[in-house]
C-alpha positions, 0 to 999 in steps of 0.5 A: 821119131825125134826123142828129146830129153829135158828141154830147157824152157828157153828152147820150148818154142823151137822144140814145139815148132809146127812143120808149116810153110811160111804164110808169105809164101802161100798168100801170094798164090792165094791172093792171085786165085781170089782176085781171078775168081772175083773177076771171072767167077765159074770160069776161073773156078773151072780153070783151076779145077782142071789145073789142081784136080785134073778134071774138066767140068761142065757143071759145078753143082752136084745134081740129084741124080748124082746124089741118088747114085751115090746113096746106091753106092754106099754100103748099108753097114756104113749107112748105119754107122753114119746114122749112129754117129749122127744121132750122138752128134745131134744129141750133144749139140742140141744140148747146147741150146740155150734159153733167152736171158732177160732181166731188168737192170734197173726199174723200167730198163728191160734187157735181153739176149737172144740168138739167131742163126747165120742165114748163109753158111759154107762147109768145106769138105777136104776129099783129096787123100781121104774123103772126110764124110765125117766133117760133115756131120760135124758142121751140117748137123749143128748148122741145121740144129741152129736153123741156118737157112742155106747150107752150101758145101764144097768139096774137090772132085776126083779125076772122073769129076765125081765126089766120094759117094760117102760124102754125098750121102752124108751131106743129103743126110744132114740137110745140106742145101746145095753141094759143089765139086769145087776144092782148095783155094778156089772153093774158099773164093767162090763162097767168098764172092759168089759166082754164077753157080756158087752162092756167096756165104756169111761164114766158112767153116771146115778144115783143110791144107795150109792153102785152104787155111790161108784162104779162109783167113784172106776171106776175112778180109772181104767180109766173110767170117770163118770158124777158125784157122784150122790147118793140118791136123795134130795130136799131143798125147801125155802118158806115164807108166800106166798107159798102154804103149800100143794104144798110144802109138796107134793114137799117134799114128792115127793122126799121122796118117791124116797128111805129110804136114800133120804132127804128133807128140808124146810127152812123158815122165817115163823114159820106159814109155818113150822107148816102148811107144816108139817101138810100137810106132815102128811096128804098127806103121809097117801095117798101114795102107797110108804108111808113106804119109804117116811116116813123113808125118812121124819124122816131123813129130817128137817124143819128149821127156820131162822130169814131172807133171808140173813141167809136162802140163806147163809144156802141153799149155804151150803147145795148145794141141788140137787133140789131147789124150791124157793117159796117166795115173794122175789124170785129175791134175792134168785135166784140171791144169789144161788151159789150152787145147781143142779137145781133150780125151781121157783115159786108155780107152778114149781114142781120139778116133772117138771124137773124130766120128762118133762120140758126139763132140765136134772134131773141127778144131783149132790147130797151129797153136790157135787153141790158146784163143779159139774154141772148137766148132759148137752150136754157138758157131752157127748163131749170133747173140743179139742183145735188145732193150726196151726202156720205159719213161721211169727207166730213162729217168733212172739212168738218163742223168748218168748217160748225159754226164758220160756223153758230155765227158766224151764230148758227144753232145748229140748223144747227150741231146738224145737223152736230155729231149726225152728227159725234158719231155717228161717234166 
């Protein structure tokens, strides 16, 4: 890992740079695929599935038989673990349900706010080097709680034209209504435009590589909303001498093994901790089945020494990590002063893996610095807030004059007339 000592603030932007490709390089490919899927539908999707996933499909949709076969292949032990995680995620997300807000702003003017589910949502579940069935829990569970009518899921097939059994088991368990064997850019395009097989949706959720991230952003140009620009996974750990170096190294590696474009950072006020973590990373990485992937991510990652807590927290907020672990003596200072982070994990016994799977919080989080302006997925991500108002004759008398004056000042005479006519009818 790259060691950096006391970087000047002027250099922070370069020090904290993510290992991402330029959007311009990716956009051209995304736009080409979007255009072809829009024009050719399933035919284009099957062609790109053959090109990228090396499999020829007759049908894109997963059948009931496929789901039954998958259920039989998932061990009882894994089913129990998934069900336990689902219960915790449901508990935490049900607690986010809010009541209707209603009030009378002035006598005769009643305003209220209610939430309605997004009718059609699309879930993208990566399935390349790792079958992320846990992401289905994070997306389908709150979608079901919100009351979404259609929950459409796309996930790439393997070379046999199948989706990992745990993905199908979890999707069925969580109430996904339709599942399609489609991955990458073509999956996002299919859910954006709709095809002969894939329904068009109103909002697309889920992480993916840089191509999927850009595809989701392009989808917004066609009237489809997205959860956030969620790209390659990342983790920042802040640790001092009270941290356990082996624990810290294991957390860094847990994110590094996601993909070669993942990034992990350690920020510390202790040079001894930095050295100890570096040694632990070198030791632990040798035992990982995904060593080659993790090593490439580690090569993009950094160990950063800073002189004090204030400098550390400023650096962390500048980075805006997706996942953020706090293992320091003065944890309250860091927790209270953290402004930009997707999800925060506090203490030596709170691994980031807990949030990925079973603690109850959501693991679909903003990456690439978007934690500065985006929240992670939550129950409200699957809902819309709608406002209502009802005004009585007395109410329009109360606020009518103010409306007339303001409308006239803006030069909008018809707006004024809509009130004036009502007020005159009451005289």
